[in-house]
ROVEX-646208 format. One record per residue (C-alpha): residue number from 1; y, z, x; residue in one letter. Coordinates in steps of 0.1 Angstrom, whole numbers, plus 5000, padded with zeros to 4 digits. Example, Ala and Ser with C-alpha at 12.3 -4.5 7.8 and 13.67 -1.06 7.14 Angstrom:
BEGIN
+-----+------+------+------+---------+
: num :    Y :    Z :    X : residuo :
+-----+------+------+------+---------+
:   1 : 4955 : 5078 : 5123 :       A :
:   2 : 4989 : 5071 : 5137 :       S :
+-----+------+------+------+---------+
//
This chain:
BEGIN
+-----+------+------+------+---------+
: num :    Y :    Z :    X : residuo :
+-----+------+------+------+---------+
:   1 : 4855 : 4957 : 5152 :       L :
:   2 : 4867 : 4961 : 5112 :       C :
:   3 : 4865 : 4933 : 5093 :       E :
:   4 : 4898 : 4927 : 5076 :       H :
:   5 : 4915 : 4905 : 5047 :       N :
:   6 : 4949 : 4896 : 5042 :       A :
:   7 : 4957 : 4881 : 5009 :       L :
:   8 : 4970 : 4846 : 5010 :       A :
:   9 : 4992 : 4828 : 4984 :       Q :
:  10 : 4980 : 4797 : 4974 :       G :
:  11 : 4944 : 4802 : 4978 :       A :
:  12 : 4935 : 4806 : 4941 :       L :
:  13 : 4918 : 4776 : 4922 :       L :
:  14 : 4942 : 4764 : 4895 :       Q :
:  15 : 4918 : 4748 : 4873 :       T :
:  16 : 4898 : 4777 : 4871 :       L :
:  17 : 4904 : 4808 : 4843 :       T :
:  18 : 4909 : 4842 : 4861 :       V :
:  19 : 4874 : 4854 : 4850 :       R :
:  20 : 4857 : 4821 : 4864 :       Q :
:  21 : 4878 : 4825 : 4898 :       Q :
:  22 : 4867 : 4862 : 4899 :       L :
:  23 : 4829 : 4853 : 4890 :       M :
:  24 : 4828 : 4829 : 4916 :       Y :
:  25 : 4844 : 4854 : 4942 :       S :
:  26 : 4818 : 4881 : 4929 :       A :
:  27 : 4789 : 4857 : 4934 :       E :
:  28 : 4800 : 4849 : 4971 :       L :
:  29 : 4809 : 4886 : 4981 :       S :
:  30 : 4782 : 4908 : 4961 :       L :
:  31 : 4749 : 4918 : 4977 :       P :
:  32 : 4719 : 4890 : 4970 :       V :
:  33 : 4700 : 4902 : 4942 :       G :
:  34 : 4729 : 4911 : 4923 :       V :
:  35 : 4722 : 4896 : 4886 :       D :
:  36 : 4752 : 4879 : 4869 :       A :
:  37 : 4755 : 4908 : 4846 :       A :
:  38 : 4762 : 4933 : 4869 :       A :
:  39 : 4787 : 4909 : 4887 :       R :
:  40 : 4801 : 4903 : 4852 :       A :
:  41 : 4807 : 4940 : 4853 :       A :
:  42 : 4823 : 4947 : 4883 :       R :
:  43 : 4847 : 4920 : 4875 :       V :
:  44 : 4857 : 4935 : 4840 :       D :
:  45 : 4860 : 4972 : 4857 :       E :
:  46 : 4884 : 4956 : 4883 :       L :
:  47 : 4904 : 4932 : 4857 :       A :
:  48 : 4908 : 4964 : 4836 :       G :
:  49 : 4922 : 4987 : 4864 :       Q :
:  50 : 4945 : 4958 : 4874 :       L :
:  51 : 4956 : 4949 : 4839 :       D :
:  52 : 4943 : 4915 : 4841 :       L :
:  53 : 4923 : 4917 : 4809 :       E :
:  54 : 4950 : 4899 : 4789 :       H :
:  55 : 4944 : 4869 : 4815 :       V :
:  56 : 4910 : 4868 : 4819 :       L :
:  57 : 4905 : 4835 : 4800 :       H :
:  58 : 4938 : 4821 : 4811 :       Q :
:  59 : 4941 : 4793 : 4839 :       K :
:  60 : 4952 : 4802 : 4869 :       I :
:  61 : 4978 : 4772 : 4871 :       G :
:  62 : 4986 : 4778 : 4835 :       D :
:  63 : 5017 : 4800 : 4837 :       G :
:  64 : 5006 : 4831 : 4852 :       L :
:  65 : 5035 : 4853 : 4865 :       S :
:  66 : 5037 : 4859 : 4903 :       S :
:  67 : 5027 : 4894 : 4896 :       G :
:  68 : 4997 : 4886 : 4876 :       E :
:  69 : 4988 : 4860 : 4906 :       L :
:  70 : 4991 : 4890 : 4930 :       K :
:  71 : 4965 : 4908 : 4909 :       R :
:  72 : 4941 : 4880 : 4909 :       V :
:  73 : 4943 : 4878 : 4948 :       E :
:  74 : 4942 : 4916 : 4951 :       L :
:  75 : 4909 : 4916 : 4929 :       A :
:  76 : 4895 : 4890 : 4951 :       E :
:  77 : 4899 : 4912 : 4982 :       A :
:  78 : 4884 : 4941 : 4964 :       L :
:  79 : 4855 : 4924 : 4956 :       L :
:  80 : 4848 : 4913 : 4992 :       A :
:  81 : 4852 : 4950 : 4999 :       H :
:  82 : 4863 : 4946 : 5037 :       P :
:  83 : 4864 : 4975 : 5060 :       E :
:  84 : 4904 : 4970 : 5064 :       V :
:  85 : 4923 : 4957 : 5036 :       L :
:  86 : 4959 : 4943 : 5043 :       L :
:  87 : 4979 : 4942 : 5014 :       V :
:  88 : 5021 : 4930 : 5015 :       D :
:  89 : 5039 : 4944 : 4986 :       E :
:  90 : 5015 : 4950 : 4962 :       P :
:  91 : 5038 : 4965 : 4937 :       T :
:  92 : 5062 : 4940 : 4935 :       S :
:  93 : 5078 : 4931 : 4904 :       G :
:  94 : 5060 : 4957 : 4886 :       L :
:  95 : 5074 : 4984 : 4864 :       D :
:  96 : 5068 : 5020 : 4875 :       A :
:  97 : 5035 : 5028 : 4856 :       P :
:  98 : 5018 : 4995 : 4869 :       L :
:  99 : 5028 : 5000 : 4902 :       A :
: 100 : 5014 : 5036 : 4902 :       A :
: 101 : 4983 : 5022 : 4888 :       R :
: 102 : 4978 : 4996 : 4916 :       I :
: 103 : 4983 : 5020 : 4943 :       V :
: 104 : 4959 : 5044 : 4929 :       N :
: 105 : 4933 : 5013 : 4927 :       V :
: 106 : 4943 : 5008 : 4963 :       L :
: 107 : 4941 : 5043 : 4979 :       T :
: 108 : 4909 : 5056 : 4955 :       H :
: 109 : 4891 : 5025 : 4947 :       G :
: 110 : 4871 : 5014 : 4915 :       V :
: 111 : 4839 : 5033 : 4914 :       P :
: 112 : 4807 : 5010 : 4901 :       H :
: 113 : 4786 : 5029 : 4874 :       R :
: 114 : 4761 : 5002 : 4865 :       G :
: 115 : 4740 : 4985 : 4889 :       D :
: 116 : 4727 : 5006 : 4919 :       P :
: 117 : 4731 : 4978 : 4945 :       A :
: 118 : 4769 : 4971 : 4933 :       V :
: 119 : 4775 : 5008 : 4933 :       A :
: 120 : 4763 : 5015 : 4970 :       K :
: 121 : 4779 : 4984 : 4980 :       F :
: 122 : 4814 : 5000 : 4968 :       F :
: 123 : 4804 : 5036 : 4976 :       S :
: 124 : 4825 : 5034 : 5010 :       Q :
: 125 : 4862 : 5033 : 5005 :       Q :
: 126 : 4880 : 5007 : 5030 :       P :
: 127 : 4908 : 5016 : 5048 :       V :
: 128 : 4938 : 5000 : 5030 :       V :
: 129 : 4972 : 4992 : 5046 :       L :
: 130 : 5001 : 4980 : 5029 :       F :
: 131 : 5036 : 4977 : 5031 :       S :
: 132 : 5059 : 4989 : 5002 :       I :
: 133 : 5099 : 4991 : 4998 :       H :
: 134 : 5113 : 5019 : 4976 :       Q :
: 135 : 5080 : 5032 : 4960 :       P :
: 136 : 5088 : 5053 : 4928 :       P :
: 137 : 5078 : 5089 : 4926 :       P :
: 138 : 5044 : 5084 : 4912 :       A :
: 139 : 5034 : 5056 : 4937 :       V :
: 140 : 5047 : 5081 : 4968 :       W :
: 141 : 5027 : 5107 : 4952 :       A :
: 142 : 4994 : 5084 : 4958 :       S :
: 143 : 5003 : 5080 : 4997 :       L :
: 144 : 4983 : 5096 : 5022 :       Q :
: 145 : 5001 : 5084 : 5055 :       T :
: 146 : 5032 : 5067 : 5058 :       V :
: 147 : 5052 : 5049 : 5086 :       L :
: 148 : 5084 : 5050 : 5077 :       L :
: 149 : 5111 : 5022 : 5096 :       I :
: 150 : 5148 : 5023 : 5098 :       A :
: 151 : 5170 : 4999 : 5121 :       C :
: 152 : 5140 : 4985 : 5134 :       G :
: 153 : 5127 : 5017 : 5146 :       R :
: 154 : 5099 : 5043 : 5138 :       F :
: 155 : 5115 : 5070 : 5123 :       V :
: 156 : 5085 : 5088 : 5109 :       Y :
: 157 : 5048 : 5084 : 5108 :       C :
: 158 : 5027 : 5113 : 5093 :       G :
: 159 : 5015 : 5127 : 5059 :       P :
: 160 : 5037 : 5115 : 5032 :       A :
: 161 : 5042 : 5152 : 5016 :       S :
: 162 : 5059 : 5160 : 5052 :       R :
: 163 : 5079 : 5132 : 5056 :       A :
: 164 : 5113 : 5142 : 5035 :       A :
: 165 : 5111 : 5177 : 5052 :       A :
: 166 : 5109 : 5161 : 5085 :       H :
: 167 : 5139 : 5138 : 5079 :       L :
: 168 : 5160 : 5165 : 5066 :       E :
: 169 : 5154 : 5185 : 5098 :       A :
: 170 : 5157 : 5157 : 5123 :       Q :
: 171 : 5188 : 5134 : 5107 :       Y :
: 172 : 5205 : 5164 : 5087 :       Q :
: 173 : 5238 : 5163 : 5110 :       G :
: 174 : 5240 : 5124 : 5110 :       L :
: 175 : 5232 : 5122 : 5072 :       L :
: 176 : 5252 : 5155 : 5060 :       A :
: 177 : 5263 : 5130 : 5028 :       A :
: 178 : 5225 : 5129 : 5017 :       V :
: 179 : 5217 : 5166 : 5006 :       P :
: 180 : 5181 : 5172 : 4996 :       R :
: 181 : 5189 : 5197 : 4968 :       R :
: 182 : 5207 : 5163 : 4948 :       Q :
: 183 : 5171 : 5147 : 4946 :       Y :
: 184 : 5145 : 5158 : 4924 :       T :
: 185 : 5116 : 5140 : 4940 :       N :
: 186 : 5107 : 5131 : 4978 :       D :
: 187 : 5106 : 5095 : 4974 :       A :
: 188 : 5142 : 5091 : 4962 :       D :
: 189 : 5153 : 5115 : 4992 :       Y :
: 190 : 5135 : 5093 : 5019 :       V :
: 191 : 5151 : 5061 : 5006 :       A :
: 192 : 5183 : 5077 : 5003 :       A :
: 193 : 5178 : 5086 : 5041 :       V :
: 194 : 5166 : 5053 : 5051 :       L :
: 195 : 5193 : 5039 : 5034 :       D :
: 196 : 5219 : 5060 : 5053 :       G :
: 197 : 5202 : 5054 : 5086 :       L :
: 198 : 5209 : 5017 : 5081 :       H :
: 199 : 5242 : 5022 : 5068 :       A :
: 200 : 5250 : 5044 : 5100 :       A :
: 201 : 5233 : 5017 : 5122 :       H :
: 202 : 5258 : 4991 : 5108 :       R :
: 203 : 5287 : 5011 : 5113 :       R :
: 204 : 5278 : 5021 : 5147 :       A :
: 205 : 5271 : 4983 : 5156 :       G :
: 206 : 5307 : 4973 : 5144 :       L :
: 207 : 5323 : 5002 : 5166 :       A :
: 208 : 5303 : 4991 : 5194 :       G :
: 209 : 5283 : 5019 : 5195 :       G :
: 210 : 5247 : 5030 : 5187 :       S :
: 211 : 5225 : 5051 : 5165 :       V :
: 212 : 5197 : 5067 : 5187 :       D :
: 213 : 5170 : 5075 : 5159 :       A :
: 214 : 5143 : 5094 : 5174 :       P :
: 215 : 5109 : 5076 : 5165 :       H :
: 216 : 5072 : 5083 : 5171 :       C :
: 217 : 5053 : 5073 : 5203 :       A :
: 218 : 5037 : 5039 : 5203 :       E :
: 219 : 5002 : 5057 : 5208 :       D :
: 220 : 5011 : 5083 : 5183 :       E :
: 221 : 5016 : 5056 : 5158 :       V :
: 222 : 4984 : 5037 : 5167 :       L :
: 223 : 4961 : 5063 : 5174 :       L :
: 224 : 4971 : 5096 : 5159 :       N :
: 225 : 4996 : 5094 : 5128 :       P :
: 226 : 5013 : 5127 : 5133 :       L :
: 227 : 5052 : 5133 : 5128 :       D :
: 228 : 5067 : 5137 : 5162 :       P :
: 229 : 5078 : 5173 : 5153 :       G :
: 230 : 5045 : 5186 : 5145 :       S :
: 231 : 5021 : 5211 : 5165 :       D :
: 232 : 4997 : 5189 : 5171 :       A :
: 233 : 5020 : 5160 : 5185 :       A :
: 234 : 5037 : 5185 : 5208 :       A :
: 235 : 5005 : 5196 : 5222 :       A :
: 236 : 4996 : 5162 : 5229 :       R :
: 237 : 5027 : 5159 : 5250 :       G :
: 238 : 5017 : 5188 : 5272 :       E :
: 239 : 4984 : 5176 : 5281 :       E :
+-----+------+------+------+---------+
//
């Protein structure tokens, strides 16, 4: 049974500074026997990677932005180091470079180079699941497996690197107005296709029709994230 941690708004102590809050979380989360210096080093590593260094000595209730508060909560979750980490919109309100940096932390972790006990505790990267809307190219490049949803249905589940080619092949008739050659990167093309599917669905609804968007079978989504057109998915269907 996997441990999980969902970030919750309002769970931070308003009278503590960001550093005090994170040190408190580190004391509760890190292995017994890790000393204060090692805990502080880990807090500093995470604060640096999550762009929180400039607010470490500021009280949480003293004007932190929503993006800063979300990153403090994310640092707390990373200190707890669960087996599974669920995050809702970790990049909302951030510029593209910082968004890419946050996603890189989520997908690759922040290695610890100090105390051996702390390094061992963080050696296993958790499974990270997060929702995200219209990721910029640098963020898309960091994603491994994606589940794309349009009109309330799954339209692709599999490696991010294959999503654009799958959508182009699957919906070329429906989305002739979205030629892939007009897009310089997969992230923008995928976003345009999903927008096109939503628009087609709305038009069909107004006309009394429907758009039948093929999607992954439930067991493929939950157990074996493959796109429906892959050889492995086809082989499963033949069993």
